[in-house]
C-alpha atoms as one frame of an Amber mdcrd trajectory, in Angstrom:
protein
 -26.881  10.261 -14.010 -25.589  12.970 -12.290 -27.952  14.504 -11.428 -28.389
  11.078  -8.864 -24.737  11.199  -7.740 -24.608  15.200  -7.014 -28.249  14.958
  -5.119 -27.533  11.516  -3.248 -24.190  14.049  -2.288 -22.534  11.101  -4.787
 -18.515  12.789  -6.216 -17.123  10.907  -9.284 -13.862  11.731 -10.308 -12.296
  11.051 -13.832  -8.494  10.226 -13.058  -5.834  11.246 -15.407  -4.805   7.686
 -17.623  -2.593   6.170 -16.967  -1.778   7.856 -13.136  -4.254   5.635 -10.644
  -0.398   4.015  -9.656   0.872   7.097  -8.461  -2.569   8.225  -7.009  -2.838
   5.078  -5.075   0.213   3.706  -2.885  -1.532   1.330  -1.850  -3.322  -0.372
  -4.393   0.429  -0.872  -4.909   2.060  -1.937  -2.511   0.080  -3.084   0.340
  -3.190  -5.397  -1.283  -1.073  -7.485  -2.860   0.070  -8.836  -0.105  -3.064
  -7.994   1.916  -4.783 -10.190  -0.806  -1.362 -13.095  -0.643  -2.103 -13.215
   3.247  -5.873 -13.863   3.089  -5.324 -16.465   1.216  -2.497 -18.170   2.743
  -4.277 -17.958   6.179  -7.240 -19.585   4.152  -5.672 -22.318   3.437  -3.918
 -23.257   7.382  -8.015 -23.140   8.156  -9.159 -25.269   5.120  -5.237 -27.356
   6.098  -6.514 -27.449   9.103  -9.512 -28.197   9.614 -11.072 -30.129   6.252
 -13.670 -26.629   5.299 -13.435 -23.778   4.420 -13.186 -20.303   6.524 -16.571
 -20.151   7.464 -18.518 -16.923   8.813 -18.097 -16.932  11.905 -14.559 -16.575
  11.076 -14.738 -14.319   8.158 -12.855 -11.486  10.899 -10.984 -13.098  13.032
  -8.584 -14.502   9.750  -8.978 -11.368   8.011  -7.127 -10.203  10.923  -4.434
 -12.269  11.519  -3.883 -12.058   7.363  -4.008  -8.271   7.559  -1.766  -8.199
  11.043   0.749 -10.008   9.017   0.299  -7.323   5.958  -0.075  -4.658   6.422
   3.018  -4.083   8.349   5.073  -0.093   8.558   8.365  -1.342   5.681   5.426
  -2.380   3.555   3.637   0.270   3.941   6.519   2.499   3.860   7.520   0.599
   0.643   4.423   1.064  -1.053   4.734   5.077  -1.086   7.964   4.588  -2.047
   7.654   2.267  -4.709   4.335   5.142  -6.349   7.180   7.810  -5.892   5.198
   9.924  -2.896
């Protein structure tokens, strides 16, 4: 497996236990709000249209959710929360 990854320019990393929250500040404080915003946008589409988000609208709906979740203050708070 290791040889295959190296042959394909894939680098494997082992992270020390209980450190990912420090090493991934966006995971700590941004992607959770992003997931919540996405779910809310999908629920709004369903409420308005009576149908789930269709493939051709995924990017537009995601960008609406992203704009609501990825705010400067949210990102800065994520870095602070991670202690960085």
